N, C-alpha and C positions, 0 to 999 in steps of 0.2 A: 504493499500500499504506499503509495508516495506520501510525501509529508502534507502536501495541500489537500489530498483527500482525507487524511488522518485528521488535520485541523477542521475541515468540513464536518466530518462524523462527530468530533467534539462539540462543535457549535450546535449541532443537532440535538445531542444528547442535552446539553445545557439549556436550550431552548424549552426542554421538557420539564425542568426542576420547577414545580409548583411554587407560587409564591408563599412565604412564611416557611419555606424548607430550605435545606443547604445539603450539597453533596461534596464530595472530596475530590481531588485530583486523581487519587488513587483508584477510588470506585468508578470514576469515569473509564480510567485506563483498562481496568479489569474488565468491565462491560464490552468494551471495544475489543477484548482479546489481547491486550497487550499487559500483562500482570504487573510488568515493572516499568511500565510506562508513565507513570506520575509526572515526572520530570517534563516529558513531551506534552503532557497533557497542560502543563504550567506555561510551557512556550506557546501554546496555542491561545491559552487564556491571555498571556501578553499581547497576543496580536488580535485579540478579539474586539478591540475597540474600532468602531466603524463597521462591524457586522451587524446588520438588522436584527433586533430581537434576541440578542445574546444576553441574558442576564446574569453577566459576569460576578456580580457581588454575591452571589449564592453558591459559590465554588470557595471552599476554603480547604486548609490543610487537614491531615486526619486527626488532628487533636482539636479542630474547630477553630484554630486561630486563622484570623484575618490576614494572611501572608501575602496576599495580592493587594492589599490596600493602597500601596505606592502607585499603582497602575490606574487609580481612579483620582489622579492630581494632587495626590497627598491628602494631609489632614484625616477627617473622619467622614468623607463621603461614603465609602463602603459600608461604614458602621450606620450612617444615617439610612441609607436604602434598606439595609437589613431590618434596622428598628420600625422604619416605615411599614413593613411587613409583619411587625410583631415578635420579631426575633429580639431577644435581649442579650446584649453585648455587655462584658465586664472585661476590662484590661487587653482588648483586642482579642477577645475569645467569645464564640458563642457559648452562652449559659445554657444547660440542658441540652447540649449537644446530640445527645444520642436520641432524644425525644424529636429533635427538629431534622435528624439526618435522612435524608433520601436517597435510597440505593438503587441506582439502575437495574442491576443486577436482579433484583427482587420485584421492583415496581414495573419493569418493562418486559414481561415475561412474553 
């Protein structure tokens, strides 16, 4: 699979993450058949700006940390977007992460 195809597939999965839920780089990679591809998903997300309808703010690291926040122009934009959807954030981390977690491998059977 070419990188651009992989990125496109990542964006398609991210578009399916419901408001008020988050997923992880690793969960997306696993769903796409690339168990060790979390970093590649991160690269895709870094390039997601300008992709229509990709809610990049809903993708966090495996511990619920807002590791992508710098790609939202810095500050607290990512946190504000998540909080507007009802997700609580404390110290750049999703509170009750397991309850908010959306696993494409389980949800998109």
